[in-house]
ROMARTOR-121179 format. One record per residue (C-alpha): residue number from 1; x, y, z; residue in three letters. Coordinates in nm, 3 decimals. Each point is the difference from the previous one (the first is absolute). Last residue first. Example, Ala and Ser with C-alpha at 12.3 -4.5 7.8 and 13.67 -1.06 7.14 Angstrom:
> 2; 1.367; -0.106; 0.714; SER
> 1; -0.137; -0.344; 0.066; ALA
This chain:
> 227; -2.096; 0.580; -1.406; GLY
> 226; -0.063; 0.227; 0.310; ILE
> 225; -0.308; 0.066; -0.114; ASP
> 224; -0.152; 0.219; 0.362; PHE
> 223; -0.214; -0.198; 0.287; CYS
> 222; 0.218; 0.108; 0.253; CYS
> 221; 0.110; -0.288; 0.231; GLY
> 220; -0.138; -0.292; -0.207; VAL
> 219; 0.166; 0.187; -0.288; CYS
> 218; -0.224; -0.071; -0.321; GLY
> 217; -0.385; -0.115; 0.056; GLU
> 216; -0.206; -0.056; 0.339; GLY
> 215; -0.163; 0.361; -0.019; LEU
> 214; 0.036; 0.147; -0.357; GLY
> 213; 0.269; 0.109; -0.192; LEU
> 212; 0.206; 0.307; 0.040; ARG
> 211; 0.242; 0.035; -0.266; THR
> 210; 0.354; 0.095; 0.046; MET
> 209; 0.255; 0.384; -0.116; GLY
> 208; -0.138; 0.145; 0.336; VAL
> 207; -0.188; 0.303; -0.119; LYS
> 206; -0.338; -0.178; -0.079; GLY
> 205; -0.155; 0.164; 0.320; GLY
> 204; 0.234; -0.208; 0.196; GLY
> 203; -0.255; -0.214; 0.189; ASP
> 202; -0.178; 0.369; 0.135; LYS
> 201; 0.243; 0.296; -0.103; GLY
> 200; 0.381; 0.015; -0.100; PHE
> 199; 0.146; 0.216; 0.268; VAL
> 198; -0.241; -0.046; 0.272; SER
> 197; -0.063; -0.363; -0.095; GLU
> 196; 0.343; -0.078; 0.030; TRP
> 195; 0.076; 0.192; 0.353; VAL
> 194; -0.246; -0.206; 0.134; ARG
> 193; 0.137; -0.328; -0.145; PHE
> 192; 0.321; 0.111; 0.150; ASN
> 191; -0.139; 0.031; 0.347; VAL
> 190; -0.203; -0.330; -0.044; LEU
> 189; 0.282; -0.202; -0.095; GLN
> 188; 0.231; 0.176; 0.286; GLU
> 187; -0.263; -0.124; 0.221; LYS
> 186; 0.016; -0.363; -0.076; ARG
> 185; -0.138; -0.310; -0.247; ASP
> 184; -0.253; 0.246; -0.207; MET
> 183; -0.190; -0.221; -0.212; VAL
> 182; -0.205; 0.242; -0.265; TYR
> 181; -0.313; -0.183; -0.223; GLY
> 180; -0.258; 0.296; 0.119; ARG
> 179; -0.104; -0.219; 0.321; GLU
> 178; 0.321; -0.046; 0.102; ARG
> 177; 0.042; 0.366; 0.011; LEU
> 176; -0.273; 0.036; 0.198; VAL
> 175; 0.137; -0.279; 0.232; GLU
> 174; 0.348; 0.187; 0.030; SER
> 173; -0.180; 0.330; 0.070; GLU
> 172; -0.134; -0.123; 0.306; ARG
> 171; 0.261; -0.235; 0.093; GLU
> 170; 0.286; 0.276; -0.033; PHE
> 169; -0.257; 0.267; 0.203; GLU
> 168; -0.002; -0.226; 0.294; GLU
> 167; 0.369; -0.041; 0.010; ASP
> 166; 0.085; 0.331; -0.015; SER
> 165; 0.150; 0.172; -0.336; VAL
> 164; 0.233; 0.287; 0.026; ARG
> 163; 0.157; -0.005; 0.376; ASP
> 162; -0.018; -0.369; 0.018; SER
> 161; 0.188; 0.021; -0.376; TRP
> 160; 0.407; -0.154; 0.141; TYR
> 159; -0.230; -0.230; 0.180; PRO
> 158; -0.153; -0.206; -0.328; ASP
> 157; 0.353; -0.070; -0.121; HIS
> 156; 0.083; 0.034; -0.402; GLY
> 155; 0.232; 0.325; 0.180; ILE
> 154; 0.202; -0.159; 0.171; VAL
> 153; 0.115; -0.178; -0.304; THR
> 152; 0.212; 0.297; -0.108; VAL
> 151; 0.313; -0.094; 0.165; GLY
> 150; 0.208; 0.038; -0.275; SER
> 149; 0.098; -0.374; -0.001; GLY
> 148; -0.359; -0.130; -0.001; VAL
> 147; -0.158; 0.194; -0.178; GLU
> 146; 0.245; -0.057; -0.263; ILE
> 145; -0.036; -0.354; 0.028; PRO
> 144; 0.296; -0.162; 0.181; ASP
> 143; 0.286; -0.242; -0.098; LYS
> 142; 0.263; -0.095; 0.182; ARG
> 141; 0.346; 0.140; -0.036; ARG
> 140; 0.239; -0.141; -0.205; TRP
> 139; 0.069; 0.246; -0.238; SER
> 138; -0.028; 0.350; 0.180; SER
> 137; 0.371; 0.034; 0.121; VAL
> 136; 0.065; -0.049; -0.389; THR
> 135; 0.103; -0.283; -0.188; GLN
> 134; -0.173; 0.018; -0.337; TYR
> 133; -0.002; -0.294; -0.225; ALA
> 132; -0.081; -0.251; 0.272; GLU
> 131; -0.274; 0.237; 0.077; ARG
> 130; -0.165; 0.003; -0.300; LEU
> 129; 0.025; -0.363; -0.078; VAL
> 128; -0.105; -0.107; 0.311; ILE
> 127; -0.334; 0.237; -0.035; LYS
> 126; -0.184; -0.234; 0.249; GLY
> 125; 0.039; -0.142; 0.370; THR
> 124; 0.009; -0.313; 0.232; GLU
> 123; 0.182; 0.054; 0.322; LEU
> 122; 0.331; -0.096; 0.133; ASP
> 121; 0.083; 0.252; 0.253; ASN
> 120; 0.271; 0.280; -0.019; PHE
> 119; 0.024; 0.223; 0.361; GLU
> 118; -0.140; 0.337; 0.008; ALA
> 117; 0.179; 0.295; -0.118; GLY
> 116; -0.316; 0.165; -0.192; TYR
> 115; -0.265; -0.255; 0.044; SER
> 114; -0.106; -0.341; -0.044; LEU
> 113; 0.267; -0.087; -0.181; ARG
> 112; 0.016; -0.266; -0.218; ILE
> 111; 0.278; -0.288; -0.099; PRO
> 110; -0.156; -0.166; -0.338; ARG
> 109; -0.296; -0.245; -0.035; THR
> 108; -0.139; -0.030; -0.370; GLY
> 107; -0.267; 0.194; -0.242; ILE
> 106; 0.178; 0.185; -0.302; CYS
> 105; 0.223; -0.219; -0.195; ASP
> 104; -0.144; -0.312; 0.121; GLU
> 103; -0.362; 0.166; -0.134; ARG
> 102; 0.131; 0.023; -0.334; GLU
> 101; 0.171; 0.288; -0.194; THR
> 100; 0.132; 0.000; -0.372; HIS
> 99; -0.305; 0.089; -0.208; ARG
> 98; -0.235; 0.193; 0.241; ILE
> 97; 0.340; 0.206; 0.138; ALA
> 96; 0.115; 0.089; -0.356; TRP
> 95; -0.297; 0.106; -0.146; GLU
> 94; -0.108; 0.211; 0.309; VAL
> 93; 0.327; 0.171; -0.012; THR
> 92; 0.003; 0.049; -0.335; SER
> 91; -0.332; 0.146; 0.022; PRO
> 90; 0.098; 0.244; 0.290; GLU
> 89; -0.261; -0.063; 0.279; THR
> 88; 0.313; -0.105; 0.190; TYR
> 87; 0.231; 0.321; -0.064; PRO
> 86; -0.275; 0.227; 0.139; SER
> 85; 0.062; 0.383; -0.091; HIS
> 84; -0.259; 0.201; 0.200; PRO
> 83; 0.018; 0.380; -0.099; VAL
> 82; -0.092; 0.244; 0.257; ILE
> 81; -0.217; 0.335; -0.017; GLY
> 80; -0.162; -0.035; 0.341; HIS
> 79; -0.318; -0.102; -0.169; GLN
> 78; 0.180; -0.257; -0.259; ALA
> 77; 0.154; -0.206; 0.276; ALA
> 76; -0.351; -0.117; 0.132; LEU
> 75; -0.165; -0.035; -0.387; GLU
> 74; 0.341; -0.217; -0.051; GLY
> 73; 0.013; -0.237; 0.267; THR
> 72; -0.335; -0.034; -0.063; SER
> 71; 0.120; -0.389; -0.102; PHE
> 70; -0.207; -0.283; -0.219; THR
> 69; 0.080; -0.361; -0.049; TRP
> 68; -0.157; -0.236; -0.210; GLU
> 67; 0.205; -0.169; -0.216; ALA
> 66; 0.269; 0.015; 0.305; CYS
> 65; -0.250; -0.220; 0.149; MET
> 64; -0.099; -0.269; -0.215; GLY
> 63; 0.387; -0.034; -0.010; ASP
> 62; 0.074; -0.039; 0.346; ARG
> 61; -0.312; -0.205; 0.022; LYS
> 60; 0.051; -0.265; -0.304; GLU
> 59; 0.364; 0.012; 0.155; ARG
> 58; -0.104; -0.132; 0.352; TRP
> 57; -0.223; -0.271; -0.160; LEU
> 56; 0.262; -0.145; -0.230; VAL
> 55; 0.247; 0.037; 0.328; PRO
> 54; -0.232; -0.148; 0.239; ASP
> 53; 0.089; 0.126; 0.360; THR
> 52; -0.250; 0.276; -0.013; VAL
> 51; 0.031; 0.134; 0.383; ARG
> 50; 0.269; 0.221; -0.083; TRP
> 49; -0.264; 0.193; -0.268; MET
> 48; -0.177; 0.109; 0.335; PHE
> 47; 0.325; 0.108; 0.131; SER
> 46; 0.023; 0.292; -0.284; TYR
> 45; 0.335; 0.060; -0.111; GLY
> 44; -0.035; -0.269; -0.292; GLY
> 43; 0.276; 0.155; -0.240; PHE
> 42; -0.245; 0.122; -0.269; LEU
> 41; -0.279; 0.143; 0.205; GLU
> 40; 0.251; 0.161; 0.306; ASP
> 39; 0.194; 0.143; -0.257; ALA
> 38; -0.272; 0.148; -0.172; GLY
> 37; 0.014; 0.351; 0.178; ASP
> 36; 0.338; 0.064; 0.114; GLY
> 35; 0.049; 0.406; -0.060; VAL
> 34; 0.263; 0.230; -0.128; ILE
> 33; -0.093; 0.343; 0.013; ALA
> 32; 0.034; 0.345; -0.180; ASP
> 31; -0.050; 0.380; 0.087; LYS
> 30; 0.192; -0.003; 0.311; PHE
> 29; 0.012; 0.328; 0.193; GLY
> 28; -0.019; -0.097; 0.334; LEU
> 27; -0.396; 0.131; 0.011; GLU
> 26; -0.026; -0.247; -0.294; ALA
> 25; 0.178; -0.298; 0.186; ALA
> 24; -0.228; 0.066; 0.329; LYS
> 23; -0.335; -0.016; -0.229; LYS
> 22; 0.098; -0.302; -0.163; PHE
> 21; 0.062; -0.180; 0.287; VAL
> 20; -0.298; 0.105; 0.183; ALA
> 19; -0.195; -0.097; -0.307; ASP
> 18; 0.149; -0.354; 0.032; ILE
> 17; -0.124; -0.027; 0.328; VAL
> 16; -0.334; 0.101; -0.026; LEU
> 15; -0.052; -0.238; -0.318; SER
> 14; 0.027; -0.281; 0.231; ASN
> 13; -0.219; 0.105; 0.231; ARG
> 12; -0.209; 0.083; -0.306; LEU
> 11; 0.008; -0.360; -0.161; LEU
> 10; -0.070; -0.188; 0.371; LEU
> 9; -0.279; 0.264; 0.085; GLY
> 8; -0.184; -0.032; -0.324; ASN
> 7; -0.160; 0.326; -0.042; TYR
> 6; 0.055; 0.057; -0.387; ILE
> 5; 0.020; 0.267; -0.247; LYS
> 4; 0.357; 0.010; 0.009; LEU
> 3; 0.050; 0.386; -0.009; LEU
> 2; -0.319; 0.087; 0.196; THR
> 1; 0.070; -0.278; 0.222; VAL
């Protein structure tokens, strides 16, 4: 929360996993790491892109997403003395992908394993261009979000926080925050928000790199101007 200046549960969950990897890598003496930032965005790795069946619209969405992407990898790695290297965000790689890959190159039905050692099943998947380029033990595994593959999804469920936040407490604080323009959709979010305000002050104290607007303006969940 302090490093990334956010309280969004999904983003923090994924970042926790990446941070743990960098921490372990540093403990093992590594100073550099190859990361996969950009691969899902460039080559249709996200399942919501599979549902975009019109090739022209798919390209528009893909190109737009890649033009605005941001990653927290650098900040997470730096605190452990690691230098991340991302081949998929290199300008030459991005230029090649944007110019030469279409939906049909990235998304299609292929034999996929739902778990390690399981039988293959014909399923829709993304990043085909990468799966076919790198034939490894994980090339044809199912695509899962970082939080799912790592198991950290559990902290997004309210029962995990039952000893920290009671149901009554959650309802009461959520209502107070709703009146301030914040939407708490789960206990995890409330716990993160408490930490966020304890570190940065009320409404971020002008220290989180975003401007908070009036009620009903900006993001519907926080009233910050997110562009």
